[in-house]
N, CA, C and O of each residue as an XYZ file, in Angstrom:
684
protein
N       8.339    -67.391    -61.289
C       7.903    -66.580    -59.799
C       9.239    -65.238    -59.841
O      10.389    -65.318    -60.273
N       8.678    -64.335    -59.354
C       9.909    -63.374    -59.268
C      10.431    -63.125    -57.728
O       9.813    -63.286    -56.676
N      11.919    -62.629    -57.979
C      12.486    -62.801    -56.661
C      12.024    -62.322    -55.269
O      12.488    -62.701    -54.193
N      10.718    -61.143    -55.527
C      10.373    -60.272    -54.547
C       9.122    -61.259    -53.903
O       9.079    -61.515    -52.700
N       8.331    -61.661    -54.675
C       7.752    -62.716    -54.292
C       8.568    -64.298    -53.915
O       7.756    -65.045    -54.461
N       9.220    -64.863    -53.563
C      10.367    -65.412    -53.145
C      10.666    -65.246    -51.846
O      10.302    -66.039    -50.978
N      11.405    -64.117    -51.609
C      11.527    -63.124    -50.765
C      10.614    -62.978    -49.465
O      10.949    -63.338    -48.337
N       9.460    -62.415    -49.802
C       8.193    -62.466    -49.018
C       7.760    -64.032    -48.756
O       7.620    -64.429    -47.599
N       7.598    -64.723    -49.647
C       7.208    -66.445    -48.948
C       8.245    -66.662    -47.822
O       7.769    -66.763    -46.691
N      10.015    -66.778    -47.992
C      10.754    -66.824    -47.055
C      10.272    -66.191    -45.944
O      10.073    -66.774    -44.878
N      10.089    -65.119    -46.121
C       9.936    -64.061    -44.883
C       8.675    -64.585    -44.108
O       8.602    -64.906    -42.922
N       7.888    -64.590    -44.891
C       6.810    -65.819    -44.405
C       6.764    -67.037    -43.675
O       6.107    -67.101    -42.636
N       7.196    -67.701    -43.975
C       8.041    -69.153    -43.765
C       8.768    -69.302    -42.700
O       8.689    -70.213    -41.875
N       9.503    -68.383    -42.711
C      10.853    -67.857    -41.538
C       9.546    -67.564    -39.980
O       9.455    -68.205    -38.933
N       8.697    -66.297    -40.495
C       8.111    -66.102    -39.603
C       7.204    -67.095    -38.960
O       6.963    -66.869    -37.774
N       6.510    -68.413    -39.629
C       5.643    -69.512    -39.177
C       6.257    -70.006    -38.565
O       5.757    -70.396    -37.510
N       7.748    -70.312    -38.833
C       8.663    -70.953    -37.921
C       9.247    -70.683    -36.911
O       9.999    -71.497    -36.375
N       9.006    -69.375    -36.390
C       9.482    -68.506    -35.354
C       7.945    -68.847    -34.424
O       7.873    -69.761    -33.603
N       6.921    -68.015    -34.722
C       5.600    -68.559    -34.135
C       5.825    -70.160    -33.586
O       5.986    -70.430    -32.396
N       5.803    -71.315    -34.842
C       5.892    -72.911    -34.129
C       6.593    -73.282    -33.333
O       6.362    -74.212    -32.560
N       8.103    -72.261    -33.409
C       8.976    -72.477    -32.099
C       8.342    -72.073    -30.928
O       8.136    -72.849    -29.995
N       8.041    -70.965    -30.927
C       7.463    -70.272    -30.218
C       5.855    -71.059    -28.750
O       5.442    -70.998    -27.592
N       5.697    -71.538    -29.799
C       4.038    -72.603    -29.619
C       4.616    -73.602    -28.708
O       4.214    -73.969    -27.604
N       6.003    -74.098    -29.632
C       6.310    -75.670    -28.869
C       7.015    -75.449    -27.376
O       7.145    -76.306    -26.501
N       7.504    -73.812    -27.328
C       8.126    -73.937    -25.734
C       7.318    -73.822    -24.870
O       7.430    -74.293    -23.739
N       5.986    -72.892    -25.478
C       5.559    -72.797    -24.843
C       4.478    -73.694    -23.982
O       3.990    -73.469    -22.875
N       4.293    -74.738    -24.846
C       3.066    -75.801    -24.985
C       3.914    -76.969    -24.366
O       3.413    -77.971    -23.855
N       5.682    -76.639    -24.509
C       6.503    -77.970    -23.996
C       6.252    -79.170    -24.899
O       6.257    -80.361    -24.590
N       5.961    -78.423    -26.450
C       5.743    -80.052    -27.340
C       7.297    -79.812    -27.813
O       8.037    -78.844    -27.987
N       7.393    -81.584    -27.946
C       8.266    -81.998    -28.577
C       8.129    -82.424    -29.980
O       8.780    -83.313    -30.528
N       7.283    -81.750    -30.455
C       6.625    -82.878    -32.083
C       6.960    -82.013    -32.830
O       6.857    -80.835    -32.488
N       7.389    -82.329    -33.896
C       8.335    -82.062    -35.206
C       7.625    -81.526    -36.195
O       8.191    -80.616    -36.800
N       6.627    -81.800    -36.516
C       5.637    -80.880    -37.935
C       4.616    -80.385    -37.016
O       4.433    -80.675    -35.834
N       3.921    -79.504    -37.859
C       3.341    -78.620    -37.725
C       1.940    -78.435    -37.258
O       1.315    -77.475    -36.806
N       1.567    -80.090    -37.607
C       0.087    -80.305    -37.408
C       0.107    -81.236    -35.888
O      -0.903    -81.369    -35.197
N       1.289    -81.759    -35.583
C       1.627    -81.855    -34.275
C       1.533    -81.304    -33.376
O       0.920    -81.747    -32.404
N       2.091    -80.192    -33.401
C       2.198    -78.727    -32.445
C       1.196    -78.079    -32.491
O       1.097    -77.421    -31.456
N       0.376    -77.914    -33.168
C      -1.050    -77.262    -33.112
C      -1.844    -78.152    -32.572
O      -2.612    -77.522    -31.845
N      -2.142    -79.555    -32.515
C      -2.878    -80.724    -31.553
C      -2.395    -80.497    -30.276
O      -3.104    -80.322    -29.284
N      -0.947    -80.502    -30.309
C      -0.188    -80.086    -28.725
C      -0.684    -78.981    -28.344
O      -1.388    -79.149    -27.349
N      -0.623    -77.675    -28.768
C      -1.139    -76.170    -28.601
C      -2.689    -76.562    -27.832
O      -2.957    -76.427    -26.638
N      -3.671    -77.136    -29.034
C      -4.858    -77.409    -28.650
C      -5.008    -77.808    -27.571
O      -5.582    -77.193    -26.672
N      -4.397    -79.161    -27.471
C      -4.572    -79.642    -25.773
C      -4.216    -79.059    -24.588
O      -4.967    -79.201    -23.624
N      -3.154    -78.397    -24.481
C      -2.331    -77.438    -23.466
C      -3.840    -76.598    -23.260
O      -4.414    -76.620    -22.171
N      -4.407    -75.843    -24.483
C      -5.187    -74.670    -24.230
C      -6.290    -75.697    -23.215
O      -6.749    -75.393    -22.114
N      -6.487    -76.804    -23.889
C      -8.260    -77.577    -22.795
C      -7.662    -77.861    -21.707
O      -8.406    -77.944    -20.730
N      -6.577    -78.038    -21.535
C      -5.905    -78.373    -19.858
C      -6.019    -77.034    -19.198
O      -6.481    -76.890    -18.066
N      -5.599    -76.109    -19.915
C      -5.475    -74.730    -19.108
C      -7.238    -74.304    -18.866
O      -7.691    -73.748    -17.866
N      -7.969    -74.717    -20.006
C      -9.311    -74.201    -19.284
C      -9.947    -75.094    -18.606
O     -10.953    -74.653    -18.051
N      -9.659    -76.546    -18.396
C     -10.279    -77.200    -17.325
C      -9.604    -76.839    -15.708
O     -10.218    -77.072    -14.667
N      -8.142    -76.193    -15.779
C      -7.481    -76.476    -14.611
C      -8.259    -74.851    -13.955
O      -8.253    -74.782    -12.726
N      -8.952    -73.495    -14.790
C      -9.303    -72.517    -14.924
C     -11.145    -73.302    -13.946
O     -11.690    -73.282    -12.842
N     -11.295    -73.691    -14.921
C     -13.110    -74.247    -14.375
C     -12.642    -75.249    -12.901
O     -13.568    -75.536    -12.142
N     -11.493    -75.653    -12.613
C     -11.447    -76.332    -11.406
C     -11.145    -75.394    -10.354
O     -11.492    -75.786     -9.240
N     -10.632    -74.340    -10.399
C     -10.089    -73.584     -9.403
C     -11.343    -72.879     -8.674
O     -11.233    -72.864     -7.448
N     -12.516    -72.291     -9.195
C     -13.628    -71.980     -8.291
C     -13.846    -73.393     -7.607
O     -13.425    -73.434     -6.451
N     -14.322    -74.359     -8.005
C     -14.577    -75.229     -6.971
C     -13.769    -75.803     -5.909
O     -14.074    -76.159     -4.771
N     -12.603    -75.810     -6.580
C     -11.620    -75.886     -5.432
C     -11.453    -74.763     -4.359
O     -11.250    -75.069     -3.184
N     -11.523    -73.691     -4.692
C     -11.663    -72.157     -3.797
C     -12.920    -72.471     -3.003
O     -12.550    -72.504     -1.830
N     -14.240    -72.721     -3.065
C     -15.418    -73.575     -2.703
C     -15.002    -74.436     -1.529
O     -14.909    -73.883     -0.433
N     -14.843    -75.220     -1.595
C     -13.879    -76.130     -0.656
C     -13.141    -75.883     -0.126
O     -13.331    -76.270      1.027
N     -11.841    -75.174     -0.287
C     -10.995    -74.542      0.385
C     -11.643    -73.492      1.667
O     -11.032    -73.112      2.665
N     -12.976    -73.197      1.303
C     -13.380    -71.939      2.107
C     -14.496    -72.429      2.966
O     -15.086    -71.723      3.783
N     -14.716    -73.537      2.755
C     -14.996    -74.288      3.867
C     -14.518    -74.913      5.295
O     -15.142    -75.385      6.246
N     -13.304    -74.733      5.056
C     -12.385    -75.712      6.265
C     -11.936    -74.035      6.967
O     -11.822    -72.986      6.332
N     -11.763    -74.237      8.344
C     -11.486    -73.502      8.880
C      -9.996    -72.950      8.990
O      -9.592    -71.834      9.317
N      -9.506    -73.778      8.716
C      -7.697    -73.439      8.763
C      -7.357    -72.642      7.347
O      -6.271    -72.064      7.366
N      -7.943    -72.554      6.414
C      -7.870    -72.164      5.820
C      -7.795    -70.194      5.678
O      -8.880    -69.615      5.742
N      -6.677    -69.450      5.522
C      -7.079    -68.060      5.886
C      -8.001    -67.675      5.033
O      -8.297    -68.420      4.099
N      -8.809    -66.064      5.250
C     -10.206    -65.831      4.630
C      -9.646    -65.233      2.775
O      -8.458    -65.043      2.514
N     -10.474    -65.087      2.010
C      -9.760    -64.550      0.692
C      -9.709    -62.916      1.227
O     -10.437    -62.467      2.112
N      -8.843    -62.270      0.598
C      -8.894    -60.792      0.315
C     -10.078    -60.456     -0.523
O     -10.518    -60.973     -1.549
N     -10.482    -59.422      0.215
C     -12.211    -58.858     -0.483
C     -11.842    -58.054     -1.550
O     -10.964    -57.255     -1.224
N     -12.327    -57.942     -3.150
C     -12.265    -56.665     -3.411
C     -12.872    -56.040     -3.906
O     -13.655    -56.500     -4.736
N     -12.823    -54.938     -3.692
C     -13.533    -53.813     -3.925
C     -13.774    -52.986     -4.670
O     -13.072    -51.980     -4.776
N     -14.914    -53.226     -5.428
C     -15.122    -53.142     -6.727
C     -15.441    -51.311     -6.771
O     -14.914    -50.419     -7.436
N     -16.345    -51.298     -5.923
C     -16.597    -49.476     -6.079
C     -17.389    -48.798     -5.199
O     -18.460    -49.132     -4.691
N     -16.693    -47.739     -5.070
C     -17.190    -46.983     -3.581
C     -17.470    -45.428     -4.263
O     -16.461    -44.731     -4.361
N     -18.409    -44.997     -4.610
C     -18.490    -43.958     -5.160
C     -19.567    -42.989     -4.478
O     -20.716    -43.417     -4.579
N     -19.434    -41.815     -3.829
C     -19.964    -40.721     -3.200
C     -20.308    -39.503     -4.300
O     -19.456    -39.076     -5.079
N     -21.480    -39.081     -4.253
C     -21.945    -38.187     -5.034
C     -22.780    -37.307     -4.185
O     -23.784    -37.673     -3.575
N     -22.192    -35.914     -4.203
C     -22.916    -34.843     -3.600
C     -24.277    -34.564     -4.457
O     -24.194    -34.636     -5.683
N     -25.547    -34.242     -3.840
C     -26.796    -34.171     -4.121
C     -26.791    -32.520     -3.269
O     -25.981    -31.961     -2.530
N     -28.063    -32.168     -3.797
C     -28.823    -31.233     -3.232
C     -28.294    -30.801     -1.870
O     -27.663    -29.797     -1.542
N     -28.799    -32.007     -1.063
C     -28.987    -31.761      0.085
C     -28.350    -33.174      0.872
O     -29.055    -33.929      1.541
N     -27.303    -33.306      0.712
C     -26.242    -34.393      1.196
C     -25.881    -35.243     -0.081
O     -25.391    -34.753     -1.098
N     -26.186    -36.599      0.096
C     -24.894    -37.594     -0.748
C     -25.488    -38.433     -1.066
O     -26.507    -38.777     -0.468
N     -24.942    -39.133     -2.308
C     -25.818    -40.535     -3.110
C     -24.275    -41.374     -2.412
O     -23.132    -40.919     -2.396
N     -24.713    -42.547     -1.952
C     -23.457    -43.325     -1.922
C     -23.559    -44.760     -2.715
O     -24.563    -45.466     -2.622
N     -22.665    -45.039     -3.333
C     -23.266    -46.740     -4.033
C     -21.773    -47.271     -3.338
O     -20.811    -46.504     -3.312
N     -21.691    -48.723     -2.758
C     -20.683    -49.506     -2.546
C     -20.740    -50.648     -3.097
O     -21.749    -51.279     -2.781
N     -20.019    -51.180     -3.828
C     -20.213    -52.929     -4.473
C     -18.974    -53.527     -4.076
O     -17.938    -52.884     -4.248
N     -18.941    -54.626     -3.588
C     -17.899    -55.801     -3.608
C     -18.287    -57.192     -4.131
O     -19.376    -57.524     -4.599
N     -17.632    -57.638     -4.030
C     -17.368    -59.129     -5.255
C     -18.030    -59.938     -4.281
O     -18.993    -60.665     -4.525
N     -17.509    -59.794     -3.225
C     -17.889    -60.773     -2.045
C     -18.427    -60.113     -0.294
O     -17.626    -59.480      0.393
N     -19.607    -60.356      0.098
C     -19.735    -59.707      1.316
C     -19.211    -60.404      2.425
O     -18.940    -61.596      2.565
N     -19.108    -59.326      3.279
C     -18.209    -59.436      4.825
C     -19.540    -59.886      5.738
O     -20.715    -59.717      5.414
N     -19.069    -60.467      6.894
C     -19.711    -60.939      7.906
C     -20.288    -59.647      8.307
O     -19.459    -58.942      7.731
N     -21.193    -58.697      8.936
C     -21.242    -57.955      9.561
C     -20.866    -56.312      8.847
O     -20.495    -55.262      9.373
N     -21.144    -56.669      7.529
C     -20.131    -55.198      6.809
C     -21.404    -54.095      7.188
O     -21.159    -53.066      7.817
N     -22.742    -54.432      6.741
C     -23.397    -53.286      6.633
C     -23.600    -52.412      8.564
O     -24.060    -51.324      8.911
N     -23.161    -53.249      9.131
C     -23.304    -52.643     10.623
C     -21.869    -51.659     10.566
O     -21.749    -50.590     11.165
N     -20.922    -52.244      9.773
C     -19.696    -51.416     10.273
C     -20.164    -50.350      9.437
O     -20.269    -49.247      9.975
N     -20.491    -50.471      8.128
C     -20.345    -48.807      7.119
C     -21.775    -48.313      8.044
O     -21.968    -47.120      7.813
N     -22.553    -48.731      8.764
C     -23.740    -47.605      9.207
C     -23.161    -47.092     10.715
O     -23.610    -46.167     11.391
N     -22.063    -47.954     11.014
C     -21.791    -47.381     12.420
C     -20.569    -45.841     11.921
O     -20.384    -44.789     12.533
N     -19.953    -46.338     10.597
C     -19.064    -45.322     10.050
C     -19.858    -44.092      9.763
O     -19.346    -42.990      9.960
N     -21.467    -44.245      9.163
C     -21.658    -42.969      8.812
C     -22.137    -42.250     10.247
O     -22.558    -41.098     10.148
N     -22.106    -42.738     11.300
C     -22.819    -42.575     12.681
C     -21.869    -41.584     13.482
O     -22.138    -40.665     14.256
N     -20.534    -42.152     12.974
C     -19.410    -41.638     13.663
C     -18.949    -40.098     13.123
O     -18.564    -39.158     13.819
N     -19.146    -40.160     11.378
C     -19.161    -38.810     10.738
C     -20.537    -37.703     10.737
O     -20.518    -36.584     10.225
N     -21.545    -38.246     11.349
C     -22.748    -37.865     11.591
C     -23.327    -37.599     10.086
O     -23.561    -36.520      9.541
N     -23.498    -39.056      9.542
C     -24.252    -38.791      8.415
C     -25.827    -39.971      8.769
O     -25.930    -41.160      9.071
N     -26.930    -38.723      8.496
C     -28.269    -39.567      8.605
C     -28.441    -40.486      7.142
O     -28.372    -39.923      6.049
N     -28.565    -41.272      7.210
C     -29.810    -41.973      6.191
C     -30.868    -42.579      5.643
O     -31.308    -43.721      5.771
N     -31.299    -41.434      4.862
C     -32.677    -41.115      4.739
C     -33.589    -42.501      4.090
O     -34.630    -42.941      4.576
N     -32.653    -43.186      2.488
C     -32.951    -44.068      2.104
C     -31.963    -45.147      1.899
O     -30.857    -44.621      1.783
N     -31.875    -46.739      1.784
C     -31.542    -46.977      1.217
C     -31.572    -48.321      0.781
O     -32.567    -48.851      1.275
N     -30.802    -49.272     -0.062
C     -31.419    -50.192     -0.892
C     -30.059    -51.083     -0.725
O     -28.939    -50.573     -0.761
N     -30.283    -52.380     -0.552
C     -28.918    -53.004      0.438
C     -29.294    -54.643      0.069
O     -30.373    -55.228      0.175
N     -28.283    -55.020     -0.292
C     -28.317    -56.684     -0.777
C     -27.374    -56.941     -0.689
O     -26.578    -56.146     -1.188
N     -26.878    -58.014     -0.110
C     -25.942    -58.812      1.028
C     -26.318    -60.000      1.428
O     -27.128    -60.073      2.352
N     -25.897    -60.967      0.922
C     -25.799    -62.593      1.737
C     -24.340    -63.176      1.971
O     -23.388    -62.733      1.328
N     -24.204    -64.136      2.868
C     -22.905    -64.551      3.141
C     -22.226    -65.302      2.023
O     -22.835    -66.190      1.426
N     -20.887    -64.949      1.695
C     -19.933    -65.314      0.865
C     -21.127    -64.719     -0.806
O     -21.306    -65.414     -1.806
N     -21.454    -63.933     -0.668
C     -21.714    -63.073     -2.152
C     -21.585    -61.743     -2.428
O     -21.179    -60.960     -1.569
N     -21.977    -61.294     -3.875
C     -22.080    -59.888     -3.810
C     -22.592    -58.498     -2.135
O     -23.326    -58.606     -1.153
N     -21.833    -57.562     -2.595
C     -22.382    -56.732     -1.367
C     -22.948    -55.899     -2.321
O     -22.121    -55.542     -3.159
N     -24.296    -55.376     -2.523
C     -24.615    -54.034     -2.494
C     -25.263    -53.012     -1.920
O     -26.426    -53.376     -1.751
N     -25.080    -51.758     -1.477
C     -25.731    -50.818     -0.828
C     -25.589    -49.103     -1.803
O     -24.679    -48.485     -2.355
N     -26.935    -48.922     -1.588
C     -27.313    -47.314     -2.709
C     -27.786    -46.858     -1.210
O     -28.283    -47.429     -0.240
N     -27.384    -45.565     -1.524
C     -27.926    -44.569     -0.155
C     -28.039    -43.487      0.020
O     -27.010    -42.813     -0.003
N     -28.738    -43.130      0.156
C     -29.201    -41.097     -0.187
C     -28.688    -40.868      1.714
O     -29.117    -41.578      2.624
N     -27.926    -39.969      1.841
C     -27.792    -39.545      3.386
C     -27.432    -38.106      3.524
O     -27.044    -37.551      2.497
N     -27.486    -37.509      4.468
C     -27.348    -35.968      4.752
C     -26.652    -35.969      6.135
O     -26.381    -36.839      6.963
N     -26.525    -35.010      6.065
C     -25.582    -34.290      7.330
C     -26.805    -34.397      8.597
O     -27.989    -34.172      8.346
N     -26.379    -34.723      9.789
C     -27.192    -34.881     10.910
C     -27.218    -33.785     11.284
O     -26.258    -33.069     10.997
N     -28.234    -33.284     12.002
C     -28.916    -31.954     12.429
C     -28.296    -31.983     14.210
O     -28.016    -30.939     14.799
N     -28.222    -32.815     14.596
C     -27.368    -33.163     15.977
C     -25.943    -32.746     15.577
O     -25.638    -31.696     16.142
N     -25.048    -33.192     14.846
C     -23.823    -32.800     14.577
C     -23.732    -31.741     13.194
O     -23.228    -31.956     12.091
N     -24.474    -30.447     13.757
C     -24.616    -29.308     12.506
C     -23.164    -28.639     12.208
O     -22.809    -28.056     11.184
N     -22.447    -28.884     13.364
C     -21.093    -28.458     12.449
C     -19.775    -29.298     11.587
O     -18.750    -28.790     11.133
N     -20.081    -30.323     11.560
C     -19.688    -31.524     11.215
C     -20.493    -31.478      9.659
O     -19.956    -31.682      8.570
N     -22.004    -31.131      9.929
C     -22.789    -31.631      8.658
C     -22.233    -30.403      7.592
O     -22.345    -30.504      6.370
N     -21.782    -29.549      8.096
C     -21.531    -28.329      7.142
C     -20.206    -28.260      6.242
O     -19.997    -27.706      5.163
N     -19.353    -29.061      7.122
C     -18.136    -29.521      6.725
C     -17.746    -30.980      6.242
O     -16.626    -31.482      6.338
N     -18.520    -31.379      5.875
C     -19.207    -32.868      5.140
C     -18.911    -33.020      3.864
O     -19.697    -32.461      3.099
N     -17.819    -33.734      3.269
C     -17.707    -33.280      2.117
C     -17.579    -35.035      1.449
O     -17.376    -36.014      2.168
N     -17.767    -35.082     -0.162
C     -17.680    -36.332     -0.559
C     -16.451    -37.181     -0.115
O     -16.660    -38.260      0.439
N     -15.175    -36.744     -0.334
C     -14.168    -37.406      0.080
C     -14.178    -37.824      1.871
O     -13.920    -38.961      2.266
N     -14.457    -36.899      2.611
C     -14.809    -37.452      3.869
C     -15.816    -38.669      4.213
O     -15.495    -39.510      5.053
N     -17.270    -38.735      3.402
C     -17.778    -39.550      3.426
C     -17.361    -41.327      2.681
O     -17.776    -42.454      2.949
N     -16.369    -40.792      1.688
C     -15.986    -41.852      0.888
C     -14.972    -42.656      1.845
O     -14.921    -43.870      2.039
N     -14.127    -41.556      2.422
C     -12.954    -42.238      3.278
C     -13.787    -42.973      4.415
O     -13.265    -43.987      4.880
N     -14.845    -42.638      4.845
C     -15.207    -43.287      6.218
C     -15.754    -44.773      5.795
O     -15.737    -45.798      6.477
N     -16.267    -44.572      4.404
C     -16.947    -46.141      3.568
C     -15.752    -46.980      4.139
O     -15.810    -47.796      5.059
N     -14.393    -46.522      3.228
C     -13.424    -47.356      3.076
C     -12.904    -47.814      4.372
O     -12.428    -48.923      4.615
N     -13.068    -46.732      5.246
C     -12.333    -46.838      6.541
C     -13.185    -48.387      7.284
O     -12.669    -49.104      8.142
N     -14.512    -48.583      6.688
C     -15.055    -48.791      7.357
C     -15.114    -50.642      7.049
O     -15.243    -51.586      7.829
N     -14.955    -50.574      5.573
C     -14.960    -51.803      5.006
C     -13.515    -52.348      5.467
O     -13.599    -53.541      5.759
N     -12.187    -51.819      5.622
C     -10.875    -52.221      5.910
C     -11.134    -52.584      7.658
O     -10.663    -53.578      8.210
N     -11.833    -51.719      8.218
C     -11.871    -52.364      9.544
C     -12.713    -53.757      9.914
O     -12.240    -54.437     10.824
N     -13.910    -54.215      9.275
C     -14.461    -54.754      9.246
C     -13.773    -56.380      8.876
O     -13.896    -57.420      9.524
N     -12.857    -56.073      7.297
C     -11.957    -57.185      6.826
C     -11.335    -57.370      7.702
O     -11.613    -58.459      8.205
N     -10.276    -56.647      8.401
C      -9.342    -56.708      9.682
C      -9.853    -57.594     10.704
O      -9.274    -58.606     11.100
N     -11.173    -57.081     11.182
C     -11.756    -57.623     12.290
C     -11.912    -59.132     12.233
O     -11.582    -59.978     13.065
N     -12.464    -59.258     11.109
C     -12.730    -60.991     10.645
C     -11.669    -62.019     10.711
O     -11.647    -63.064     11.361
N     -10.654    -61.430      9.777
C      -9.440    -62.088      9.824
C      -8.738    -62.656     11.260
O      -8.323    -63.741     11.666
N      -8.828    -61.562     11.677
C      -8.023    -61.791     12.901
C      -9.069    -62.682     14.001
O      -9.003    -62.724     15.229
N      -9.835    -63.218     13.270
C     -10.974    -64.213     14.256
C     -10.678    -65.353     13.645
O     -11.386    -66.285     14.026
N      -9.929    -65.609     12.876
C      -9.641    -66.848     12.260
C      -8.190    -67.460     12.635
O      -7.832    -68.537     12.157
């Protein structure tokens, strides 16, 4: 065997030994040989998977308890797009909030946005989806002309925040 090959093998063995040592420390394994370390690592990964599968079940049990704080709501998407005569609005949340649709529609009313068409999907503790086409109200004609994408988006975000704050203060 040439000297270069031996050197490469030594480096590979040292690298493997370093990785096995790292694996031992992460998995808190006391095993000495390679096979036992890998078995311990496999068991550790299985335990982590089991914990991950258990957490959603625990969260469902916790959500039925009135003493638990309400989980934070993740706003997946709030998109507002300018159209010829108005706006296309898309709102998606991972979890709906009670009365969220009402809060959003009241926000539109406050800024003078009339909803022409809407598609809504929401249920208690399920995802919330809202798609709408809206135009500036003719009764608020001065506001309708100055209304822009950012104004509509901000109104939706504020409505979501107010709804969450309102329901978290009820707990």
